[in-house]
Backbone as XML, in Angstrom:
<?xml version="1.0"?>
<chain id="A" units="angstrom">
  <residue number="1" name="MET">
    <atom name="N" x="16.748" y="27.749" z="-16.992"/>
    <atom name="CA" x="16.237" y="27.520" z="-15.884"/>
    <atom name="C" x="16.874" y="26.836" z="-15.574"/>
  </residue>
  <residue number="2" name="SER">
    <atom name="N" x="18.226" y="26.842" z="-14.764"/>
    <atom name="CA" x="19.674" y="26.027" z="-13.902"/>
    <atom name="C" x="18.591" y="24.698" z="-13.278"/>
  </residue>
  <residue number="3" name="LYS">
    <atom name="N" x="18.970" y="23.190" z="-13.270"/>
    <atom name="CA" x="19.150" y="22.072" z="-12.381"/>
    <atom name="C" x="19.563" y="22.675" z="-11.169"/>
  </residue>
  <residue number="4" name="GLN">
    <atom name="N" x="18.935" y="22.165" z="-9.929"/>
    <atom name="CA" x="19.386" y="22.400" z="-9.199"/>
    <atom name="C" x="20.246" y="21.199" z="-8.215"/>
  </residue>
  <residue number="5" name="LYS">
    <atom name="N" x="20.655" y="21.782" z="-7.451"/>
    <atom name="CA" x="22.631" y="21.099" z="-6.450"/>
    <atom name="C" x="21.820" y="19.942" z="-6.157"/>
  </residue>
  <residue number="6" name="LYS">
    <atom name="N" x="21.519" y="19.281" z="-5.813"/>
    <atom name="CA" x="21.838" y="17.578" z="-5.176"/>
    <atom name="C" x="22.948" y="16.821" z="-5.280"/>
  </residue>
  <residue number="7" name="ILE">
    <atom name="N" x="22.958" y="17.036" z="-3.879"/>
    <atom name="CA" x="24.204" y="16.432" z="-2.553"/>
    <atom name="C" x="23.753" y="14.923" z="-1.923"/>
  </residue>
  <residue number="8" name="LEU">
    <atom name="N" x="24.959" y="13.945" z="-2.275"/>
    <atom name="CA" x="24.691" y="12.768" z="-2.169"/>
    <atom name="C" x="26.152" y="12.810" z="-0.826"/>
  </residue>
  <residue number="9" name="HIS">
    <atom name="N" x="25.200" y="11.749" z="0.097"/>
    <atom name="CA" x="26.067" y="11.410" z="1.498"/>
    <atom name="C" x="26.573" y="9.946" z="0.935"/>
  </residue>
  <residue number="10" name="LYS">
    <atom name="N" x="27.833" y="9.652" z="-0.071"/>
    <atom name="CA" x="27.930" y="8.160" z="0.412"/>
    <atom name="C" x="28.619" y="7.812" z="1.771"/>
  </residue>
  <residue number="11" name="ILE">
    <atom name="N" x="28.065" y="6.762" z="2.873"/>
    <atom name="CA" x="28.428" y="6.035" z="3.206"/>
    <atom name="C" x="28.226" y="5.020" z="3.540"/>
  </residue>
  <residue number="12" name="ASN">
    <atom name="N" x="29.804" y="4.274" z="4.066"/>
    <atom name="CA" x="30.218" y="2.994" z="3.704"/>
    <atom name="C" x="30.009" y="2.173" z="6.140"/>
  </residue>
  <residue number="13" name="ARG">
    <atom name="N" x="28.551" y="1.718" z="5.086"/>
    <atom name="CA" x="28.140" y="1.437" z="7.035"/>
    <atom name="C" x="28.741" y="-0.097" z="7.433"/>
  </residue>
  <residue number="14" name="ASN">
    <atom name="N" x="29.673" y="-0.761" z="6.138"/>
    <atom name="CA" x="31.127" y="-1.389" z="7.375"/>
    <atom name="C" x="32.171" y="-0.831" z="7.824"/>
  </residue>
  <residue number="15" name="TRP">
    <atom name="N" x="32.108" y="0.332" z="7.551"/>
    <atom name="CA" x="33.303" y="0.842" z="8.729"/>
    <atom name="C" x="33.312" y="2.490" z="8.664"/>
  </residue>
  <residue number="16" name="CYS">
    <atom name="N" x="31.898" y="1.807" z="9.353"/>
    <atom name="CA" x="31.142" y="3.726" z="10.282"/>
    <atom name="C" x="31.181" y="2.728" z="11.452"/>
  </residue>
  <residue number="17" name="LYS">
    <atom name="N" x="31.436" y="2.989" z="12.471"/>
    <atom name="CA" x="31.272" y="2.849" z="13.894"/>
    <atom name="C" x="30.965" y="3.095" z="15.315"/>
  </residue>
  <residue number="18" name="GLY">
    <atom name="N" x="29.501" y="3.723" z="14.367"/>
    <atom name="CA" x="28.589" y="5.335" z="15.034"/>
    <atom name="C" x="29.118" y="6.042" z="16.498"/>
  </residue>
  <residue number="19" name="CYS">
    <atom name="N" x="30.593" y="6.245" z="15.685"/>
    <atom name="CA" x="30.785" y="6.856" z="16.984"/>
    <atom name="C" x="30.362" y="8.745" z="17.623"/>
  </residue>
  <residue number="20" name="GLY">
    <atom name="N" x="29.187" y="8.847" z="16.262"/>
    <atom name="CA" x="29.081" y="10.804" z="16.607"/>
    <atom name="C" x="29.629" y="11.271" z="15.487"/>
  </residue>
  <residue number="21" name="ILE">
    <atom name="N" x="30.898" y="11.166" z="15.880"/>
    <atom name="CA" x="31.675" y="12.963" z="16.130"/>
    <atom name="C" x="31.014" y="13.488" z="14.624"/>
  </residue>
  <residue number="22" name="CYS">
    <atom name="N" x="30.385" y="12.649" z="13.805"/>
    <atom name="CA" x="30.054" y="13.359" z="12.367"/>
    <atom name="C" x="28.644" y="13.947" z="11.907"/>
  </residue>
  <residue number="23" name="VAL">
    <atom name="N" x="28.430" y="13.890" z="12.948"/>
    <atom name="CA" x="27.180" y="13.739" z="13.723"/>
    <atom name="C" x="27.030" y="14.888" z="14.218"/>
  </residue>
  <residue number="24" name="HIS">
    <atom name="N" x="27.932" y="15.066" z="14.799"/>
    <atom name="CA" x="28.069" y="16.363" z="16.344"/>
    <atom name="C" x="28.887" y="17.808" z="15.295"/>
  </residue>
  <residue number="25" name="PHE">
    <atom name="N" x="29.069" y="17.242" z="14.277"/>
    <atom name="CA" x="29.961" y="18.926" z="13.736"/>
    <atom name="C" x="29.340" y="18.663" z="12.653"/>
  </residue>
  <residue number="26" name="CYS">
    <atom name="N" x="28.145" y="18.680" z="11.987"/>
    <atom name="CA" x="27.772" y="18.713" z="10.950"/>
    <atom name="C" x="27.017" y="20.485" z="10.892"/>
  </residue>
  <residue number="27" name="PRO">
    <atom name="N" x="26.688" y="21.636" z="10.940"/>
    <atom name="CA" x="26.078" y="22.709" z="11.307"/>
    <atom name="C" x="24.569" y="22.614" z="11.031"/>
  </residue>
  <residue number="28" name="LYS">
    <atom name="N" x="24.475" y="21.544" z="9.933"/>
    <atom name="CA" x="22.782" y="21.677" z="10.215"/>
    <atom name="C" x="21.719" y="20.971" z="10.797"/>
  </residue>
  <residue number="29" name="ASN">
    <atom name="N" x="22.801" y="19.755" z="11.659"/>
    <atom name="CA" x="22.031" y="18.168" z="11.649"/>
    <atom name="C" x="21.192" y="17.552" z="10.765"/>
  </residue>
  <residue number="30" name="VAL">
    <atom name="N" x="22.540" y="17.216" z="9.278"/>
    <atom name="CA" x="21.655" y="16.386" z="8.784"/>
    <atom name="C" x="21.710" y="15.557" z="8.377"/>
  </residue>
  <residue number="31" name="LEU">
    <atom name="N" x="22.745" y="15.374" z="9.597"/>
    <atom name="CA" x="23.085" y="13.460" z="9.697"/>
    <atom name="C" x="22.601" y="13.584" z="11.378"/>
  </residue>
  <residue number="32" name="GLU">
    <atom name="N" x="22.259" y="11.711" z="11.022"/>
    <atom name="CA" x="21.577" y="10.759" z="12.493"/>
    <atom name="C" x="22.344" y="9.432" z="12.999"/>
  </residue>
  <residue number="33" name="LEU">
    <atom name="N" x="21.586" y="8.983" z="13.956"/>
    <atom name="CA" x="22.810" y="8.053" z="13.825"/>
    <atom name="C" x="20.927" y="6.512" z="14.102"/>
  </residue>
  <residue number="34" name="ASP">
    <atom name="N" x="21.782" y="5.953" z="13.651"/>
    <atom name="CA" x="20.141" y="5.589" z="13.391"/>
    <atom name="C" x="20.280" y="4.165" z="14.521"/>
  </residue>
  <residue number="35" name="LYS">
    <atom name="N" x="19.070" y="3.218" z="14.811"/>
    <atom name="CA" x="18.924" y="2.269" z="15.519"/>
    <atom name="C" x="19.940" y="2.138" z="15.534"/>
  </residue>
  <residue number="36" name="ASP">
    <atom name="N" x="20.921" y="0.396" z="14.664"/>
    <atom name="CA" x="21.908" y="-0.152" z="15.505"/>
    <atom name="C" x="23.320" y="1.257" z="15.885"/>
  </residue>
  <residue number="37" name="ASP">
    <atom name="N" x="22.819" y="2.415" z="15.852"/>
    <atom name="CA" x="24.985" y="3.056" z="15.712"/>
    <atom name="C" x="25.214" y="3.293" z="14.076"/>
  </residue>
  <residue number="38" name="LYS">
    <atom name="N" x="24.184" y="3.906" z="14.314"/>
    <atom name="CA" x="25.016" y="3.615" z="12.613"/>
    <atom name="C" x="24.897" y="5.339" z="12.082"/>
  </residue>
  <residue number="39" name="VAL">
    <atom name="N" x="25.486" y="5.820" z="10.577"/>
    <atom name="CA" x="24.738" y="6.854" z="10.324"/>
    <atom name="C" x="24.255" y="6.604" z="9.226"/>
  </residue>
  <residue number="40" name="PHE">
    <atom name="N" x="23.279" y="8.122" z="8.773"/>
    <atom name="CA" x="22.486" y="8.381" z="7.654"/>
    <atom name="C" x="21.858" y="9.696" z="7.985"/>
  </residue>
  <residue number="41" name="ALA">
    <atom name="N" x="21.587" y="9.886" z="6.674"/>
    <atom name="CA" x="21.526" y="11.450" z="5.880"/>
    <atom name="C" x="20.001" y="11.223" z="6.239"/>
  </residue>
  <residue number="42" name="ALA">
    <atom name="N" x="19.702" y="12.474" z="7.644"/>
    <atom name="CA" x="18.552" y="12.185" z="7.545"/>
    <atom name="C" x="18.081" y="13.678" z="6.981"/>
  </residue>
  <residue number="43" name="HIS">
    <atom name="N" x="18.318" y="14.643" z="6.958"/>
    <atom name="CA" x="17.748" y="15.747" z="6.202"/>
    <atom name="C" x="18.759" y="16.211" z="5.277"/>
  </residue>
  <residue number="44" name="PRO">
    <atom name="N" x="19.203" y="14.938" z="3.914"/>
    <atom name="CA" x="19.781" y="15.950" z="3.186"/>
    <atom name="C" x="19.233" y="16.719" z="2.112"/>
  </residue>
  <residue number="45" name="ASP">
    <atom name="N" x="18.711" y="17.179" z="2.319"/>
    <atom name="CA" x="17.962" y="18.656" z="2.092"/>
    <atom name="C" x="18.729" y="20.134" z="1.719"/>
  </residue>
  <residue number="46" name="ASP">
    <atom name="N" x="18.820" y="19.887" z="3.663"/>
    <atom name="CA" x="19.352" y="21.240" z="4.691"/>
    <atom name="C" x="20.950" y="21.008" z="4.255"/>
  </residue>
  <residue number="47" name="CYS">
    <atom name="N" x="22.367" y="20.093" z="3.612"/>
    <atom name="CA" x="22.973" y="20.155" z="3.490"/>
    <atom name="C" x="23.619" y="21.677" z="2.485"/>
  </residue>
  <residue number="48" name="ILE">
    <atom name="N" x="24.945" y="21.676" z="3.967"/>
    <atom name="CA" x="25.384" y="22.831" z="2.878"/>
    <atom name="C" x="27.015" y="22.432" z="1.831"/>
  </residue>
  <residue number="49" name="PHE">
    <atom name="N" x="27.580" y="21.361" z="1.588"/>
    <atom name="CA" x="27.793" y="20.968" z="1.324"/>
    <atom name="C" x="29.560" y="21.327" z="2.132"/>
  </residue>
  <residue number="50" name="CYS">
    <atom name="N" x="29.157" y="21.926" z="3.451"/>
    <atom name="CA" x="31.038" y="21.691" z="4.061"/>
    <atom name="C" x="32.119" y="20.717" z="4.259"/>
  </residue>
  <residue number="51" name="ARG">
    <atom name="N" x="30.827" y="19.204" z="3.799"/>
    <atom name="CA" x="32.257" y="17.683" z="4.041"/>
    <atom name="C" x="33.379" y="17.904" z="5.702"/>
  </residue>
  <residue number="52" name="MET">
    <atom name="N" x="31.905" y="19.143" z="6.990"/>
    <atom name="CA" x="33.233" y="18.670" z="8.492"/>
    <atom name="C" x="32.735" y="17.237" z="8.427"/>
  </residue>
  <residue number="53" name="CYS">
    <atom name="N" x="31.473" y="16.578" z="7.549"/>
    <atom name="CA" x="31.117" y="14.458" z="8.312"/>
    <atom name="C" x="32.546" y="14.662" z="7.377"/>
  </residue>
  <residue number="54" name="GLU">
    <atom name="N" x="33.268" y="14.448" z="6.965"/>
    <atom name="CA" x="33.442" y="13.523" z="5.502"/>
    <atom name="C" x="34.700" y="13.717" z="6.358"/>
  </residue>
  <residue number="55" name="LEU">
    <atom name="N" x="35.522" y="15.551" z="6.764"/>
    <atom name="CA" x="36.756" y="15.838" z="6.843"/>
    <atom name="C" x="36.704" y="16.136" z="8.595"/>
  </residue>
  <residue number="56" name="ARG">
    <atom name="N" x="35.667" y="15.149" z="8.936"/>
    <atom name="CA" x="36.325" y="14.724" z="10.642"/>
    <atom name="C" x="36.231" y="13.441" z="11.181"/>
  </residue>
  <residue number="57" name="CYS">
    <atom name="N" x="35.477" y="11.988" z="10.166"/>
    <atom name="CA" x="35.470" y="10.976" z="10.510"/>
    <atom name="C" x="36.228" y="10.306" z="10.209"/>
  </residue>
  <residue number="58" name="PRO">
    <atom name="N" x="36.307" y="9.442" z="11.659"/>
    <atom name="CA" x="37.836" y="9.357" z="11.626"/>
    <atom name="C" x="38.012" y="7.238" z="10.864"/>
  </residue>
  <residue number="59" name="ASP">
    <atom name="N" x="37.301" y="7.473" z="10.161"/>
    <atom name="CA" x="36.649" y="5.799" z="9.968"/>
    <atom name="C" x="36.818" y="6.290" z="8.191"/>
  </residue>
  <residue number="60" name="LEU">
    <atom name="N" x="36.888" y="7.532" z="7.842"/>
    <atom name="CA" x="37.165" y="7.751" z="6.183"/>
    <atom name="C" x="35.407" y="6.620" z="5.981"/>
  </residue>
  <residue number="61" name="ALA">
    <atom name="N" x="34.432" y="6.807" z="6.519"/>
    <atom name="CA" x="33.392" y="6.217" z="6.636"/>
    <atom name="C" x="32.765" y="7.347" z="5.404"/>
  </residue>
  <residue number="62" name="ILE">
    <atom name="N" x="32.748" y="8.927" z="5.028"/>
    <atom name="CA" x="31.736" y="8.898" z="5.207"/>
    <atom name="C" x="32.436" y="10.071" z="3.454"/>
  </residue>
  <residue number="63" name="GLU">
    <atom name="N" x="31.640" y="10.501" z="2.684"/>
    <atom name="CA" x="31.935" y="10.851" z="1.149"/>
    <atom name="C" x="30.837" y="11.907" z="-0.061"/>
  </residue>
  <residue number="64" name="VAL">
    <atom name="N" x="30.761" y="13.301" z="1.046"/>
    <atom name="CA" x="30.002" y="13.981" z="-0.022"/>
    <atom name="C" x="30.290" y="14.239" z="-0.963"/>
  </residue>
  <residue number="65" name="ILE">
    <atom name="N" x="30.126" y="14.543" z="-1.496"/>
    <atom name="CA" x="29.605" y="14.209" z="-3.238"/>
    <atom name="C" x="28.274" y="15.551" z="-3.926"/>
  </residue>
  <residue number="66" name="SER">
    <atom name="N" x="29.023" y="16.258" z="-4.604"/>
    <atom name="CA" x="28.115" y="17.451" z="-5.246"/>
    <atom name="C" x="27.880" y="16.854" z="-6.236"/>
  </residue>
  <residue number="67" name="GLN">
    <atom name="N" x="26.428" y="16.565" z="-6.722"/>
    <atom name="CA" x="26.493" y="16.616" z="-8.096"/>
    <atom name="C" x="25.165" y="17.896" z="-9.053"/>
  </residue>
  <residue number="68" name="GLY">
    <atom name="N" x="24.811" y="18.064" z="-10.177"/>
    <atom name="CA" x="24.295" y="19.157" z="-10.778"/>
    <atom name="C" x="24.972" y="19.874" z="-11.051"/>
  </residue>
  <residue number="69" name="ASN">
    <atom name="N" x="25.033" y="21.721" z="-10.377"/>
    <atom name="CA" x="25.736" y="22.382" z="-10.497"/>
    <atom name="C" x="26.842" y="22.475" z="-9.835"/>
  </residue>
  <residue number="70" name="LYS">
    <atom name="N" x="27.576" y="23.141" z="-10.188"/>
    <atom name="CA" x="28.933" y="23.895" z="-9.316"/>
    <atom name="C" x="28.497" y="24.595" z="-7.645"/>
  </residue>
  <residue number="71" name="ILE">
    <atom name="N" x="29.037" y="24.045" z="-6.572"/>
    <atom name="CA" x="29.000" y="24.542" z="-5.526"/>
    <atom name="C" x="29.898" y="26.086" z="-4.636"/>
  </residue>
</chain>
């Protein structure tokens, strides 16, 4: 039995300016802005590891890391 993939969203809250670009480009609505207008992974289990949030973030505040099985 293989272990399930685990995807980690590493977010640097000091770098995040709350622009919402990552939220807009996420095809699975994984990310949301909190009350401080900082991004967080609200639904990490829905992530498909497309890395659009990481690639589109103008502040390089997001890193998406796959752990477990290769995707």
